[in-house]
PQR file with spaces between the fields and no chain letter, atoms N, CA, C, O and H, PARSE charges and radii, in Angstrom:
ATOM       1  N    MET     1     -32.562  187.757  173.288 -0.4000 1.5000
ATOM       2  CA   MET     1     -32.162  189.071  172.857 -0.0000 2.0000
ATOM       3  C    MET     1     -31.213  188.954  171.672  0.5500 1.7000
ATOM       4  O    MET     1     -30.557  187.926  171.500 -0.5500 1.4000
ATOM       5  N    LYS     2     -31.138  189.978  170.874 -0.4000 1.5000
ATOM       6  CA   LYS     2     -30.259  189.976  169.702 -0.0000 2.0000
ATOM       7  C    LYS     2     -28.921  190.599  170.061  0.5500 1.7000
ATOM       8  O    LYS     2     -28.852  191.597  170.778 -0.5500 1.4000
ATOM       9  H    LYS     2     -31.670  190.813  171.014  0.4000 1.0000
ATOM      10  N    VAL     3     -27.853  189.986  169.547 -0.4000 1.5000
ATOM      11  CA   VAL     3     -26.498  190.507  169.714 -0.0000 2.0000
ATOM      12  C    VAL     3     -25.794  190.477  168.363  0.5500 1.7000
ATOM      13  O    VAL     3     -26.184  189.740  167.458 -0.5500 1.4000
ATOM      14  H    VAL     3     -27.908  189.175  168.965  0.4000 1.0000
ATOM      15  N    LYS     4     -24.754  191.288  168.244 -0.4000 1.5000
ATOM      16  CA   LYS     4     -23.959  191.345  167.015 -0.0000 2.0000
ATOM      17  C    LYS     4     -22.551  190.883  167.346  0.5500 1.7000
ATOM      18  O    LYS     4     -21.973  191.295  168.352 -0.5500 1.4000
ATOM      19  H    LYS     4     -24.437  191.887  168.979  0.4000 1.0000
ATOM      20  N    TYR     5     -21.997  190.019  166.490 -0.4000 1.5000
ATOM      21  CA   TYR     5     -20.638  189.520  166.672 -0.0000 2.0000
ATOM      22  C    TYR     5     -19.657  190.542  166.122  0.5500 1.7000
ATOM      23  O    TYR     5     -19.764  190.939  164.961 -0.5500 1.4000
ATOM      24  H    TYR     5     -22.466  189.684  165.673  0.4000 1.0000
ATOM      25  N    LEU     6     -18.688  190.980  166.950 -0.4000 1.5000
ATOM      26  CA   LEU     6     -17.732  192.012  166.554 -0.0000 2.0000
ATOM      27  C    LEU     6     -16.325  191.489  166.316  0.5500 1.7000
ATOM      28  O    LEU     6     -15.460  192.245  165.875 -0.5500 1.4000
ATOM      29  H    LEU     6     -18.601  190.657  167.893  0.4000 1.0000
ATOM      30  N    GLY     7     -16.074  190.225  166.595 -0.4000 1.5000
ATOM      31  CA   GLY     7     -14.735  189.663  166.415 -0.0000 2.0000
ATOM      32  C    GLY     7     -14.423  189.421  164.950  0.5500 1.7000
ATOM      33  O    GLY     7     -15.245  189.687  164.074 -0.5500 1.4000
ATOM      34  H    GLY     7     -16.777  189.610  166.954  0.4000 1.0000
ATOM      35  N    GLU     8     -13.228  188.915  164.695 -0.4000 1.5000
ATOM      36  CA   GLU     8     -12.839  188.629  163.317 -0.0000 2.0000
ATOM      37  C    GLU     8     -13.527  187.361  162.824  0.5500 1.7000
ATOM      38  O    GLU     8     -13.866  186.484  163.619 -0.5500 1.4000
ATOM      39  H    GLU     8     -12.560  188.699  165.407  0.4000 1.0000
ATOM      40  N    THR     9     -13.733  187.265  161.520 -0.4000 1.5000
ATOM      41  CA   THR     9     -14.384  186.110  160.911 -0.0000 2.0000
ATOM      42  C    THR     9     -13.547  184.861  161.165  0.5500 1.7000
ATOM      43  O    THR     9     -12.351  184.832  160.875 -0.5500 1.4000
ATOM      44  H    THR     9     -13.458  187.978  160.874  0.4000 1.0000
ATOM      45  N    ARG    10     -14.191  183.830  161.711 -0.4000 1.5000
ATOM      46  CA   ARG    10     -13.480  182.572  161.973 -0.0000 2.0000
ATOM      47  C    ARG    10     -14.480  181.442  162.170  0.5500 1.7000
ATOM      48  O    ARG    10     -15.687  181.673  162.248 -0.5500 1.4000
ATOM      49  H    ARG    10     -15.162  183.853  161.947  0.4000 1.0000
ATOM      50  N    ASN    11     -13.966  180.222  162.249 -0.4000 1.5000
ATOM      51  CA   ASN    11     -14.804  179.048  162.467 -0.0000 2.0000
ATOM      52  C    ASN    11     -14.922  178.778  163.958  0.5500 1.7000
ATOM      53  O    ASN    11     -13.933  178.833  164.689 -0.5500 1.4000
ATOM      54  H    ASN    11     -12.986  180.035  162.186  0.4000 1.0000
ATOM      55  N    PHE    12     -16.132  178.488  164.400 -0.4000 1.5000
ATOM      56  CA   PHE    12     -16.393  178.123  165.784 -0.0000 2.0000
ATOM      57  C    PHE    12     -16.889  176.692  165.827  0.5500 1.7000
ATOM      58  O    PHE    12     -17.528  176.219  164.887 -0.5500 1.4000
ATOM      59  H    PHE    12     -16.935  178.443  163.806  0.4000 1.0000
ATOM      60  N    GLN    13     -16.597  176.009  166.909 -0.4000 1.5000
ATOM      61  CA   GLN    13     -17.110  174.659  167.097 -0.0000 2.0000
ATOM      62  C    GLN    13     -18.474  174.763  167.770  0.5500 1.7000
ATOM      63  O    GLN    13     -18.623  175.449  168.781 -0.5500 1.4000
ATOM      64  H    GLN    13     -16.078  176.392  167.673  0.4000 1.0000
ATOM      65  N    THR    14     -19.474  174.076  167.202 -0.4000 1.5000
ATOM      66  CA   THR    14     -20.806  174.088  167.790 -0.0000 2.0000
ATOM      67  C    THR    14     -20.818  173.204  169.029  0.5500 1.7000
ATOM      68  O    THR    14     -19.901  172.415  169.254 -0.5500 1.4000
ATOM      69  H    THR    14     -19.353  173.519  166.380  0.4000 1.0000
ATOM      70  N    VAL    15     -21.864  173.346  169.823 -0.4000 1.5000
ATOM      71  CA   VAL    15     -21.995  172.554  171.041 -0.0000 2.0000
ATOM      72  C    VAL    15     -22.052  171.064  170.709  0.5500 1.7000
ATOM      73  O    VAL    15     -21.583  170.240  171.494 -0.5500 1.4000
ATOM      74  H    VAL    15     -22.610  173.987  169.640  0.4000 1.0000
ATOM      75  N    LYS    16     -22.623  170.710  169.554 -0.4000 1.5000
ATOM      76  CA   LYS    16     -22.736  169.300  169.154 -0.0000 2.0000
ATOM      77  C    LYS    16     -21.488  168.769  168.459  0.5500 1.7000
ATOM      78  O    LYS    16     -21.437  167.589  168.111 -0.5500 1.4000
ATOM      79  H    LYS    16     -23.004  171.379  168.916  0.4000 1.0000
ATOM      80  N    GLY    17     -20.474  169.622  168.247 -0.4000 1.5000
ATOM      81  CA   GLY    17     -19.214  169.157  167.686 -0.0000 2.0000
ATOM      82  C    GLY    17     -18.928  169.553  166.253  0.5500 1.7000
ATOM      83  O    GLY    17     -17.816  169.332  165.773 -0.5500 1.4000
ATOM      84  H    GLY    17     -20.515  170.581  168.529  0.4000 1.0000
ATOM      85  N    GLY    18     -19.888  170.127  165.552 -0.4000 1.5000
ATOM      86  CA   GLY    18     -19.652  170.563  164.177 -0.0000 2.0000
ATOM      87  C    GLY    18     -18.905  171.888  164.143  0.5500 1.7000
ATOM      88  O    GLY    18     -18.527  172.422  165.185 -0.5500 1.4000
ATOM      89  H    GLY    18     -20.792  170.306  165.941  0.4000 1.0000
ATOM      90  N    GLU    19     -18.694  172.414  162.943 -0.4000 1.5000
ATOM      91  CA   GLU    19     -18.030  173.714  162.813 -0.0000 2.0000
ATOM      92  C    GLU    19     -18.898  174.658  161.999  0.5500 1.7000
ATOM      93  O    GLU    19     -19.521  174.255  161.016 -0.5500 1.4000
ATOM      94  H    GLU    19     -19.001  171.980  162.096  0.4000 1.0000
ATOM      95  N    LYS    20     -18.933  175.925  162.420 -0.4000 1.5000
ATOM      96  CA   LYS    20     -19.680  176.957  161.708 -0.0000 2.0000
ATOM      97  C    LYS    20     -18.822  178.197  161.577  0.5500 1.7000
ATOM      98  O    LYS    20     -18.106  178.570  162.505 -0.5500 1.4000
ATOM      99  H    LYS    20     -18.427  176.252  163.218  0.4000 1.0000
ATOM     100  N    LYS    21     -18.898  178.837  160.412 -0.4000 1.5000
ATOM     101  CA   LYS    21     -18.159  180.080  160.178 -0.0000 2.0000
ATOM     102  C    LYS    21     -19.047  181.245  160.607  0.5500 1.7000
ATOM     103  O    LYS    21     -20.203  181.339  160.196 -0.5500 1.4000
ATOM     104  H    LYS    21     -19.480  178.534  159.657  0.4000 1.0000
ATOM     105  N    ILE    22     -18.500  182.128  161.433 -0.4000 1.5000
ATOM     106  CA   ILE    22     -19.237  183.304  161.885 -0.0000 2.0000
ATOM     107  C    ILE    22     -18.487  184.537  161.402  0.5500 1.7000
ATOM     108  O    ILE    22     -17.289  184.690  161.643 -0.5500 1.4000
ATOM     109  H    ILE    22     -17.560  182.052  161.767  0.4000 1.0000
ATOM     110  N    ASP    23     -19.217  185.417  160.715 -0.4000 1.5000
ATOM     111  CA   ASP    23     -18.631  186.616  160.129 -0.0000 2.0000
ATOM     112  C    ASP    23     -18.783  187.812  161.058  0.5500 1.7000
ATOM     113  O    ASP    23     -19.693  187.859  161.886 -0.5500 1.4000
ATOM     114  H    ASP    23     -20.190  185.294  160.519  0.4000 1.0000
ATOM     115  N    ASN    24     -17.878  188.779  160.909 -0.4000 1.5000
ATOM     116  CA   ASN    24     -17.952  190.020  161.661 -0.0000 2.0000
ATOM     117  C    ASN    24     -19.250  190.741  161.286  0.5500 1.7000
ATOM     118  O    ASN    24     -19.570  190.860  160.103 -0.5500 1.4000
ATOM     119  H    ASN    24     -17.139  188.740  160.237  0.4000 1.0000
ATOM     120  N    GLY    25     -19.994  191.220  162.281 -0.4000 1.5000
ATOM     121  CA   GLY    25     -21.243  191.931  162.041 -0.0000 2.0000
ATOM     122  C    GLY    25     -22.468  191.042  161.985  0.5500 1.7000
ATOM     123  O    GLY    25     -23.578  191.546  161.811 -0.5500 1.4000
ATOM     124  H    GLY    25     -19.733  191.124  163.241  0.4000 1.0000
ATOM     125  N    MET    26     -22.305  189.735  162.127 -0.4000 1.5000
ATOM     126  CA   MET    26     -23.419  188.795  162.067 -0.0000 2.0000
ATOM     127  C    MET    26     -24.306  188.953  163.304  0.5500 1.7000
ATOM     128  O    MET    26     -23.798  189.060  164.420 -0.5500 1.4000
ATOM     129  H    MET    26     -21.404  189.326  162.268  0.4000 1.0000
ATOM     130  N    GLU    27     -25.640  188.970  163.109 -0.4000 1.5000
ATOM     131  CA   GLU    27     -26.574  189.075  164.227 -0.0000 2.0000
ATOM     132  C    GLU    27     -26.954  187.686  164.709  0.5500 1.7000
ATOM     133  O    GLU    27     -27.246  186.795  163.911 -0.5500 1.4000
ATOM     134  H    GLU    27     -26.052  188.884  162.202  0.4000 1.0000
ATOM     135  N    LEU    28     -26.947  187.512  166.036 -0.4000 1.5000
ATOM     136  CA   LEU    28     -27.221  186.225  166.663 -0.0000 2.0000
ATOM     137  C    LEU    28     -28.222  186.410  167.792  0.5500 1.7000
ATOM     138  O    LEU    28     -28.490  187.539  168.202 -0.5500 1.4000
ATOM     139  H    LEU    28     -26.709  188.236  166.684  0.4000 1.0000
ATOM     140  N    GLU    29     -28.776  185.320  168.297 -0.4000 1.5000
ATOM     141  CA   GLU    29     -29.709  185.337  169.424 -0.0000 2.0000
ATOM     142  C    GLU    29     -29.048  184.722  170.645  0.5500 1.7000
ATOM     143  O    GLU    29     -28.272  183.775  170.518 -0.5500 1.4000
ATOM     144  H    GLU    29     -28.559  184.403  167.964  0.4000 1.0000
ATOM     145  N    CYS    30     -29.350  185.252  171.835 -0.4000 1.5000
ATOM     146  CA   CYS    30     -28.878  184.638  173.076 -0.0000 2.0000
ATOM     147  C    CYS    30     -29.839  184.990  174.206  0.5500 1.7000
ATOM     148  O    CYS    30     -30.711  185.844  174.046 -0.5500 1.4000
ATOM     149  H    CYS    30     -29.981  186.021  171.939  0.4000 1.0000
ATOM     150  N    MET    31     -29.676  184.330  175.341 -0.4000 1.5000
ATOM     151  CA   MET    31     -30.494  184.607  176.519 -0.0000 2.0000
ATOM     152  C    MET    31     -29.924  185.836  177.223  0.5500 1.7000
ATOM     153  O    MET    31     -28.716  185.916  177.445 -0.5500 1.4000
ATOM     154  H    MET    31     -28.968  183.636  175.470  0.4000 1.0000
ATOM     155  N    GLU    32     -30.782  186.794  177.576 -0.4000 1.5000
ATOM     156  CA   GLU    32     -30.316  188.025  178.216 -0.0000 2.0000
ATOM     157  C    GLU    32     -29.665  187.746  179.563  0.5500 1.7000
ATOM     158  O    GLU    32     -28.657  188.364  179.906 -0.5500 1.4000
ATOM     159  H    GLU    32     -31.764  186.729  177.396  0.4000 1.0000
ATOM     160  N    LYS    33     -30.234  186.820  180.326 -0.4000 1.5000
ATOM     161  CA   LYS    33     -29.679  186.480  181.640 -0.0000 2.0000
ATOM     162  C    LYS    33     -28.260  185.924  181.509  0.5500 1.7000
ATOM     163  O    LYS    33     -27.377  186.274  182.293 -0.5500 1.4000
ATOM     164  H    LYS    33     -31.053  186.317  180.047  0.4000 1.0000
ATOM     165  N    GLU    34     -28.047  185.067  180.530 -0.4000 1.5000
ATOM     166  CA   GLU    34     -26.726  184.484  180.302 -0.0000 2.0000
ATOM     167  C    GLU    34     -25.741  185.551  179.820  0.5500 1.7000
ATOM     168  O    GLU    34     -24.576  185.543  180.217 -0.5500 1.4000
ATOM     169  H    GLU    34     -28.765  184.782  179.894  0.4000 1.0000
ATOM     170  N    TYR    35     -26.204  186.468  178.963 -0.4000 1.5000
ATOM     171  CA   TYR    35     -25.340  187.538  178.446 -0.0000 2.0000
ATOM     172  C    TYR    35     -24.822  188.416  179.583  0.5500 1.7000
ATOM     173  O    TYR    35     -23.664  188.833  179.567 -0.5500 1.4000
ATOM     174  H    TYR    35     -27.151  186.474  178.640  0.4000 1.0000
ATOM     175  N    GLN    36     -25.673  188.698  180.566 -0.4000 1.5000
ATOM     176  CA   GLN    36     -25.287  189.594  181.652 -0.0000 2.0000
ATOM     177  C    GLN    36     -24.480  188.919  182.743  0.5500 1.7000
ATOM     178  O    GLN    36     -23.789  189.606  183.495 -0.5500 1.4000
ATOM     179  H    GLN    36     -26.614  188.359  180.579  0.4000 1.0000
ATOM     180  N    SER    37     -24.540  187.599  182.857 -0.4000 1.5000
ATOM     181  CA   SER    37     -23.892  186.941  183.993 -0.0000 2.0000
ATOM     182  C    SER    37     -22.708  186.046  183.626  0.5500 1.7000
ATOM     183  O    SER    37     -21.980  185.618  184.521 -0.5500 1.4000
ATOM     184  H    SER    37     -25.101  187.041  182.246  0.4000 1.0000
ATOM     185  N    GLN    38     -22.492  185.753  182.363 -0.4000 1.5000
ATOM     186  CA   GLN    38     -21.440  184.816  181.967 -0.0000 2.0000
ATOM     187  C    GLN    38     -20.360  185.499  181.127  0.5500 1.7000
ATOM     188  O    GLN    38     -20.639  186.455  180.403 -0.5500 1.4000
ATOM     189  H    GLN    38     -23.083  186.101  181.636  0.4000 1.0000
ATOM     190  N    ALA    39     -19.130  185.004  181.231 -0.4000 1.5000
ATOM     191  CA   ALA    39     -18.030  185.514  180.402 -0.0000 2.0000
ATOM     192  C    ALA    39     -18.071  184.895  179.008  0.5500 1.7000
ATOM     193  O    ALA    39     -17.640  185.515  178.035 -0.5500 1.4000
ATOM     194  H    ALA    39     -18.903  184.229  181.819  0.4000 1.0000
ATOM     195  N    VAL    40     -18.593  183.663  178.912 -0.4000 1.5000
ATOM     196  CA   VAL    40     -18.756  182.979  177.627 -0.0000 2.0000
ATOM     197  C    VAL    40     -20.248  182.725  177.447  0.5500 1.7000
ATOM     198  O    VAL    40     -20.887  182.086  178.283 -0.5500 1.4000
ATOM     199  H    VAL    40     -18.943  183.159  179.702  0.4000 1.0000
ATOM     200  N    VAL    41     -20.792  183.232  176.348 -0.4000 1.5000
ATOM     201  CA   VAL    41     -22.234  183.187  176.108 -0.0000 2.0000
ATOM     202  C    VAL    41     -22.545  182.165  175.024  0.5500 1.7000
ATOM     203  O    VAL    41     -21.847  182.086  174.013 -0.5500 1.4000
ATOM     204  H    VAL    41     -20.273  183.751  175.668  0.4000 1.0000
ATOM     205  N    ARG    42     -23.598  181.385  175.241 -0.4000 1.5000
ATOM     206  CA   ARG    42     -24.060  180.430  174.230 -0.0000 2.0000
ATOM     207  C    ARG    42     -25.076  181.147  173.342  0.5500 1.7000
ATOM     208  O    ARG    42     -26.137  181.557  173.813 -0.5500 1.4000
ATOM     209  H    ARG    42     -24.165  181.449  176.062  0.4000 1.0000
ATOM     210  N    VAL    43     -24.753  181.293  172.073 -0.4000 1.5000
ATOM     211  CA   VAL    43     -25.635  181.985  171.132 -0.0000 2.0000
ATOM     212  C    VAL    43     -26.241  180.978  170.161  0.5500 1.7000
ATOM     213  O    VAL    43     -25.688  179.901  169.933 -0.5500 1.4000
ATOM     214  H    VAL    43     -23.892  180.960  171.691  0.4000 1.0000
ATOM     215  N    VAL    44     -27.390  181.350  169.592 -0.4000 1.5000
ATOM     216  CA   VAL    44     -28.103  180.483  168.657 -0.0000 2.0000
ATOM     217  C    VAL    44     -27.950  181.053  167.253  0.5500 1.7000
ATOM     218  O    VAL    44     -28.222  182.231  167.021 -0.5500 1.4000
ATOM     219  H    VAL    44     -27.839  182.224  169.777  0.4000 1.0000
ATOM     220  N    LEU    45     -27.517  180.216  166.323 -0.4000 1.5000
ATOM     221  CA   LEU    45     -27.386  180.614  164.921 -0.0000 2.0000
ATOM     222  C    LEU    45     -28.733  180.496  164.219  0.5500 1.7000
ATOM     223  O    LEU    45     -29.682  179.952  164.784 -0.5500 1.4000
ATOM     224  H    LEU    45     -27.297  179.259  166.512  0.4000 1.0000
ATOM     225  N    ASP    46     -28.820  181.002  162.990 -0.4000 1.5000
ATOM     226  CA   ASP    46     -30.046  180.910  162.193 -0.0000 2.0000
ATOM     227  C    ASP    46     -30.462  179.466  161.962  0.5500 1.7000
ATOM     228  O    ASP    46     -31.649  179.172  161.816 -0.5500 1.4000
ATOM     229  H    ASP    46     -28.049  181.443  162.532  0.4000 1.0000
ATOM     230  N    THR    47     -29.490  178.566  161.929 -0.4000 1.5000
ATOM     231  CA   THR    47     -29.770  177.152  161.676 -0.0000 2.0000
ATOM     232  C    THR    47     -30.269  176.426  162.921  0.5500 1.7000
ATOM     233  O    THR    47     -30.655  175.259  162.841 -0.5500 1.4000
ATOM     234  H    THR    47     -28.526  178.804  162.048  0.4000 1.0000
ATOM     235  N    GLY    48     -30.266  177.104  164.075 -0.4000 1.5000
ATOM     236  CA   GLY    48     -30.711  176.492  165.319 -0.0000 2.0000
ATOM     237  C    GLY    48     -29.592  175.884  166.135  0.5500 1.7000
ATOM     238  O    GLY    48     -29.834  175.380  167.232 -0.5500 1.4000
ATOM     239  H    GLY    48     -29.952  178.051  164.140  0.4000 1.0000
ATOM     240  N    GLU    49     -28.371  175.920  165.623 -0.4000 1.5000
ATOM     241  CA   GLU    49     -27.230  175.360  166.345 -0.0000 2.0000
ATOM     242  C    GLU    49     -26.702  176.370  167.358  0.5500 1.7000
ATOM     243  O    GLU    49     -26.861  177.578  167.187 -0.5500 1.4000
ATOM     244  H    GLU    49     -28.175  176.330  164.732  0.4000 1.0000
ATOM     245  N    HIS    50     -26.072  175.859  168.415 -0.4000 1.5000
ATOM     246  CA   HIS    50     -25.538  176.701  169.481 -0.0000 2.0000
ATOM     247  C    HIS    50     -24.017  176.771  169.390  0.5500 1.7000
ATOM     248  O    HIS    50     -23.347  175.773  169.122 -0.5500 1.4000
ATOM     249  H    HIS    50     -25.943  174.877  168.553  0.4000 1.0000
ATOM     250  N    VAL    51     -23.485  177.979  169.619 -0.4000 1.5000
ATOM     251  CA   VAL    51     -22.043  178.218  169.606 -0.0000 2.0000
ATOM     252  C    VAL    51     -21.709  179.056  170.832  0.5500 1.7000
ATOM     253  O    VAL    51     -22.470  179.951  171.200 -0.5500 1.4000
ATOM     254  H    VAL    51     -24.029  178.789  169.836  0.4000 1.0000
ATOM     255  N    LYS    52     -20.571  178.769  171.469 -0.4000 1.5000
ATOM     256  CA   LYS    52     -20.140  179.553  172.626 -0.0000 2.0000
ATOM     257  C    LYS    52     -19.137  180.610  172.175  0.5500 1.7000
ATOM     258  O    LYS    52     -18.141  180.301  171.522 -0.5500 1.4000
ATOM     259  H    LYS    52     -19.953  178.041  171.170  0.4000 1.0000
ATOM     260  N    ILE    53     -19.422  181.879  172.539 -0.4000 1.5000
ATOM     261  CA   ILE    53     -18.587  183.015  172.138 -0.0000 2.0000
ATOM     262  C    ILE    53     -18.332  183.888  173.364  0.5500 1.7000
ATOM     263  O    ILE    53     -19.212  184.052  174.208 -0.5500 1.4000
ATOM     264  H    ILE    53     -20.232  182.130  173.070  0.4000 1.0000
ATOM     265  N    LYS    54     -17.123  184.447  173.459 -0.4000 1.5000
ATOM     266  CA   LYS    54     -16.802  185.359  174.556 -0.0000 2.0000
ATOM     267  C    LYS    54     -17.710  186.582  174.495  0.5500 1.7000
ATOM     268  O    LYS    54     -17.982  187.113  173.418 -0.5500 1.4000
ATOM     269  H    LYS    54     -16.408  184.314  172.773  0.4000 1.0000
ATOM     270  N    ARG    55     -18.174  187.020  175.657 -0.4000 1.5000
ATOM     271  CA   ARG    55     -19.057  188.178  175.718 -0.0000 2.0000
ATOM     272  C    ARG    55     -18.363  189.442  175.206  0.5500 1.7000
ATOM     273  O    ARG    55     -19.022  190.331  174.667 -0.5500 1.4000
ATOM     274  H    ARG    55     -17.954  186.588  176.532  0.4000 1.0000
ATOM     275  N    SER    56     -17.046  189.529  175.368 -0.4000 1.5000
ATOM     276  CA   SER    56     -16.309  190.708  174.908 -0.0000 2.0000
ATOM     277  C    SER    56     -16.351  190.863  173.389  0.5500 1.7000
ATOM     278  O    SER    56     -16.074  191.946  172.875 -0.5500 1.4000
ATOM     279  H    SER    56     -16.510  188.806  175.805  0.4000 1.0000
ATOM     280  N    GLU    57     -16.692  189.800  172.663 -0.4000 1.5000
ATOM     281  CA   GLU    57     -16.787  189.852  171.204 -0.0000 2.0000
ATOM     282  C    GLU    57     -18.219  190.107  170.728  0.5500 1.7000
ATOM     283  O    GLU    57     -18.485  190.087  169.526 -0.5500 1.4000
ATOM     284  H    GLU    57     -16.918  188.919  173.080  0.4000 1.0000
ATOM     285  N    LEU    58     -19.144  190.348  171.670 -0.4000 1.5000
ATOM     286  CA   LEU    58     -20.546  190.567  171.327 -0.0000 2.0000
ATOM     287  C    LEU    58     -20.987  191.968  171.729  0.5500 1.7000
ATOM     288  O    LEU    58     -20.432  192.567  172.650 -0.5500 1.4000
ATOM     289  H    LEU    58     -18.928  190.364  172.647  0.4000 1.0000
ATOM     290  N    GLN    59     -21.993  192.483  171.025 -0.4000 1.5000
ATOM     291  CA   GLN    59     -22.575  193.777  171.347 -0.0000 2.0000
ATOM     292  C    GLN    59     -24.087  193.661  171.228  0.5500 1.7000
ATOM     293  O    GLN    59     -24.598  193.038  170.296 -0.5500 1.4000
ATOM     294  H    GLN    59     -22.445  191.997  170.277  0.4000 1.0000
ATOM     295  N    ARG    60     -24.803  194.264  172.177 -0.4000 1.5000
ATOM     296  CA   ARG    60     -26.266  194.260  172.107 -0.0000 2.0000
ATOM     297  C    ARG    60     -26.748  195.040  170.897  0.5500 1.7000
ATOM     298  O    ARG    60     -26.136  196.028  170.490 -0.5500 1.4000
ATOM     299  H    ARG    60     -24.389  194.770  172.933  0.4000 1.0000
ATOM     300  N    VAL    61     -27.853  194.581  170.330 -0.4000 1.5000
ATOM     301  CA   VAL    61     -28.450  195.288  169.186 -0.0000 2.0000
ATOM     302  C    VAL    61     -29.699  195.996  169.656  0.5500 1.7000
ATOM     303  O    VAL    61     -30.369  196.657  168.863 -0.5500 1.4000
ATOM     304  H    VAL    61     -28.350  193.778  170.661  0.4000 1.0000
């Protein structure tokens, strides 16, 4: 499912250890089951990398 990041622009650490900058309003992909059941959601960036973000900073699109 698609979600939109609503937090402030900042760098996040990817699951593999790198860093990615995520901007406010950026659209991301995540699993719907994980979005509904977890406080921290693993989202997929356009590059295919995974980043963990608090659900409170995400909004369904």
